[in-house]
C-alpha positions in Angstrom: -66.5 64.0 1.4 -65.9 61.5 4.5 -66.2 58.6 2.0 -63.5 60.2 -0.2 -61.1 60.9 2.6 -61.4 57.5 3.8 -60.6 56.0 0.5 -57.7 58.5 0.1 -56.4 57.5 3.6 -56.5 53.7 2.9 -54.9 54.2 -0.7 -52.0 56.3 1.2 -51.6 53.7 3.7 -51.5 50.9 1.2 -48.9 52.8 -0.8 -46.7 53.4 2.1 -47.1 49.5 3.3 -46.2 48.6 -0.4 -43.1 50.8 -0.4 -41.9 49.5 2.9 -42.4 45.8 1.8 -40.6 46.5 -1.6 -37.8 48.1 0.2 -37.4 45.2 2.6 -37.4 42.8 -0.3 -34.8 44.8 -2.1 -32.5 44.9 0.9 -32.8 41.1 1.3 -32.0 40.5 -2.3 -28.9 42.8 -2.1 -27.7 41.0 0.9 -28.1 37.6 -0.9 -26.1 39.0 -3.9 -23.4 40.3 -1.6 -23.2 36.9 0.3 -23.1 35.0 -3.0 -20.3 37.3 -4.5 -18.5 36.8 -1.2 -18.8 33.0 -1.4 -17.3 32.8 -4.9 -14.7 35.6 -4.6 -13.4 35.9 -1.0 -14.3 32.6 0.5 -15.5 29.1 -0.5 -18.5 27.2 1.2 -17.6 23.7 2.4 -19.8 21.1 3.8 -18.7 19.5 7.1 -20.4 17.6 10.0 -21.6 20.7 11.8 -23.1 22.3 8.6 -21.7 24.7 5.9 -18.9 27.3 6.5 -17.5 29.8 4.0 -13.7 29.5 4.5 -10.8 31.6 2.9 -9.6 30.5 -0.4 -6.0 30.8 0.6 -5.9 30.7 4.5 -2.7 32.2 6.1 -3.3 31.5 9.6 -4.5 27.9 10.1 -5.0 26.4 13.5 -5.4 22.7 13.7 -6.8 21.0 16.7 -5.4 17.4 16.4 -1.6 16.4 15.8 -2.7 14.2 12.8 -4.3 17.2 11.1 -1.1 19.3 11.9 1.1 16.6 10.3 -1.1 16.2 7.3 -1.4 20.0 6.8 2.6 20.2 6.8 2.5 17.3 4.2 0.0 19.3 2.1 2.3 22.3 2.1 0.2 24.2 4.7 2.0 25.4 7.7 -0.5 26.0 10.6 0.4 28.9 13.1 -0.7 26.6 16.1 -2.0 23.3 17.0 -3.4 21.3 19.9 -1.3 18.3 21.0 -1.5 15.2 23.4 -0.6 16.7 26.8 2.4 15.3 28.7 3.4 13.2 25.5 6.7 13.8 23.5 6.1 14.8 19.9 6.5 11.7 17.7 9.7 11.7 15.8 7.9 12.1 12.4 7.0 15.7 13.2 9.7 16.6 16.0 11.7 18.7 13.6 8.8 20.5 12.0 6.9 21.9 15.1 9.5 24.5 16.3 7.7 27.6 14.9 4.3 26.1 15.8 2.6 27.2 19.0 0.6 25.0 21.1 -3.0 25.9 22.1 -3.3 23.2 24.8 -4.4 19.6 24.9 -6.3 18.2 22.0 -9.2 17.4 24.5 -9.3 20.9 26.0 -7.9 23.5 23.7 -7.2 27.1 25.2 -9.9 29.4 23.4 -8.3 32.4 24.7 -5.1 31.7 23.1 -6.7 30.7 19.9 -8.5 34.0 19.9 -5.2 35.9 20.5 -3.5 34.2 17.6 -6.1 35.6 15.0 -6.7 32.6 12.9 -8.5 32.8 9.5 -9.4 29.1 9.7 -9.8 26.6 12.5 -9.6 22.8 11.6 -11.5 21.0 14.4 -12.9 17.6 14.9 -15.9 15.8 16.3 -14.4 15.4 19.6 -14.7 19.1 20.1 -18.1 19.6 18.5 -19.2 20.9 21.9 -17.2 24.0 21.6 -17.9 24.6 17.8 -20.1 27.7 18.4 -17.3 29.4 20.3 -14.6 28.4 17.8 -16.7 29.7 14.9 -17.2 33.0 16.6 -13.4 33.3 16.6 -12.9 32.2 12.9 -14.4 30.0 10.1 -14.3 26.7 11.6 -14.4 23.2 9.8 -15.3 20.0 12.0 -13.9 16.8 10.5 -15.7 13.7 11.8 -13.2 11.4 13.8 -15.2 8.7 15.5 -13.6 5.7 17.2 -12.4 3.6 15.5 -11.2 6.5 13.2 -11.4 6.4 9.5 -8.3 5.2 7.6 -5.4 7.5 7.3 -6.0 7.7 3.5 -9.5 8.9 4.2 -8.3 11.5 6.8 -5.7 12.9 4.3 -8.2 13.1 1.5 -10.8 14.8 3.6 -8.3 17.4 4.9 -7.0 18.0 1.4 -10.5 18.8 0.1 -10.8 21.5 2.7 -7.5 23.0 1.8 -7.9 22.6 -1.9 -4.8 20.4 -2.1 -6.4 17.4 -3.7 -3.6 17.0 -6.3 -0.9 17.1 -3.4 -2.7 14.4 -1.5 -3.3 12.1 -4.5 0.4 12.3 -5.3 1.3 11.5 -1.5 -1.0 8.4 -1.6 0.4 7.5 -5.1 3.9 7.6 -3.5 2.8 5.5 -0.7 1.7 2.6 -3.1 4.9 3.0 -4.9 6.8 2.4 -1.6 4.6 -0.5 -0.6 5.2 -2.2 -4.0 8.9 -1.7 -3.5 8.8 -3.2 -0.1 6.7 -6.2 -1.4 9.1 -6.8 -4.0 12.1 -6.7 -1.5 10.3 -9.2 0.9 9.3 -11.6 -2.0 7.3 -14.6 -0.9 8.4 -14.0 2.7 5.7 -11.7 3.3 3.1 -14.5 2.9 4.7 -16.3 5.9 6.1 -13.7 8.3 3.8 -13.1 11.3 4.2 -9.4 12.4 3.0 -8.5 15.8 2.5 -5.0 17.0 2.2 -4.4 20.8 2.8 -1.5 23.3 2.7 -1.0 27.1 1.7 2.2 28.9 1.5 3.1 32.6 -2.3 3.6 32.4 -3.4 0.8 30.2 -1.1 -2.1 30.4 -0.3 -4.2 27.5 -1.9 -3.3 24.2 -2.1 -5.1 20.8 -3.0 -3.6 17.5 -5.7 -4.8 15.3 -6.3 -5.0 11.6 -8.6 -1.8 11.9 -5.7 0.2 13.1 -3.6 2.5 10.8 -0.6 0.1 11.3 -2.9 -2.9 10.5 -4.0 -1.3 7.3 -0.3 -0.8 6.3 0.7 -4.4 7.1 -2.5 -5.6 5.2 -1.5 -3.4 2.2 1.9 -5.1 2.0 0.6 -8.6 2.5 2.2 -9.4 5.8 0.5 -11.8 8.3 -0.6 -11.2 11.8 -0.7 -13.3 14.9 -4.2 -15.0 15.5 -4.8 -12.7 18.7 -4.3 -9.7 16.5 -6.6 -10.7 13.5 -9.9 -9.1 13.4 -12.0 -5.9 12.8 -10.8 -4.0 15.8 -8.5 -0.9 16.4 -6.5 -2.0 19.5 -7.0 -3.9 22.7 -5.8 -2.5 26.1 -5.0 -4.2 29.5 -4.0 -7.5 28.2 -3.1 -9.6 31.3 0.4 -10.7 31.7 -0.8 -14.3 31.6 -2.0 -13.8 28.1 1.4 -12.4 27.0 1.6 -15.0 24.2 -0.9 -12.7 22.5 2.0 -10.4 21.5 4.2 -13.2 20.3 5.1 -13.6 16.5 8.0 -14.1 14.0 8.7 -10.3 14.4 7.5 -8.0 17.2 7.3 -4.2 16.7 7.0 -2.8 20.3 5.8 0.7 20.6 7.4 3.0 23.1 6.0 6.4 24.1 9.2 7.8 25.7 7.5 9.1 29.0 9.4 8.4 32.2 6.6 6.2 33.6 6.1 4.2 30.4 9.8 3.5 30.4 9.5 2.1 33.9 6.6 0.1 32.9 8.5 -1.3 30.0 11.4 -2.3 32.0 9.2 -4.2 34.4 7.7 -6.2 31.6 11.0 -7.0 29.9 12.2 -8.4 33.4 9.1 -10.5 33.6 9.9 -14.2 33.2 6.8 -14.6 30.8 8.4 -12.0 28.4 11.5 -14.1 28.3 9.5 -17.2 27.3 8.2 -15.4 24.1 9.5 -17.1 20.9 10.1 -13.7 19.3 12.1 -12.5 22.3 14.3 -15.8 22.3 14.9 -15.4 18.5 15.9 -11.7 19.2 13.4 -10.4 16.7 11.9 -7.6 18.8 12.4 -4.1 17.6 11.4 -1.0 19.8 9.8 1.7 17.7 8.5 5.3 18.2 4.9 6.6 19.3 4.1 7.3 15.5 3.2 3.6 15.2 0.5 4.3 17.7 -0.7 7.7 16.5 -0.3 6.8 12.9 -3.3 8.9 11.4 -0.9 11.0 9.2 1.0 10.4 6.1 4.3 11.3 7.6 3.6 8.7 10.5 2.9 6.2 7.7 6.0 7.1 5.9 8.0 6.6 9.1 6.4 3.0 9.7 7.3 2.2 6.2 10.9 3.4 6.9 11.1 1.0 10.0 9.6 -2.0 8.0 12.2 -1.5 5.4 15.0 -1.1 8.1 14.1 -4.3 10.2 12.6 -6.6 7.7 14.7 -5.9 4.6 18.1 -4.3 5.7 18.5 -6.3 9.0 
């Protein structure tokens, strides 16, 4: 009798345990099916540098945390509700007229998380500079982190990567095709001159003195696509060089000089001091009156709108002047 009771008790416990395990497995399977349906119906799984994230298929409240991503989103027909910007710098002219309705969530190096939360985004487009706050951002909304090392990827690559996230690949391809058409038109307008003109691109700021821009910079990429030449000091696989001494000012000389101006009061004062320096006056490009002052989008040229604005300037000063 005791043996029978023991066997009955063991069988009963085994049955209960089997039922519990089966129920747990059933729950897990159901959850897996639900997540799978959600991935294919309500959102789309994308791979990015911090892992995988299921993002809305048609996001309505996008927040970008780099000005280039804002400009590229607008070019792709997506209007973010907010963006991070470069603190204390005026908006580049290529996007000035498009940001009136777009709120600021602070500096691109230190965005305001509380404000981002209050704006109730359904997608946050972040970047590798902010990977330290990825966890906090992803708790607010689905967050995609695009890899922007230094030097950054080409503007074409950045536009294509963002378009893949926003399912706007056809739009980005059309924008790039249009770019190549404009480049070809400029090449034809310049003719054989483009093989001889040395185009210098430089800048000065109150913090970093005189800059020159290399072939790795977005501007260098455009000039290379056109086939324009560069001064010897600006040839090479570098993005830009800061703090060039005034004694080496000849590094910014060329047949044509595009000089980038940021528009801040302190930068204007620095530029005025530079222009009044006797070494500036000795530059061949200055004596030939071939210096053209251009807006900050030449520096922050990681978006298609900035690239098109640069092409506008090249047409204006190299062809129409």
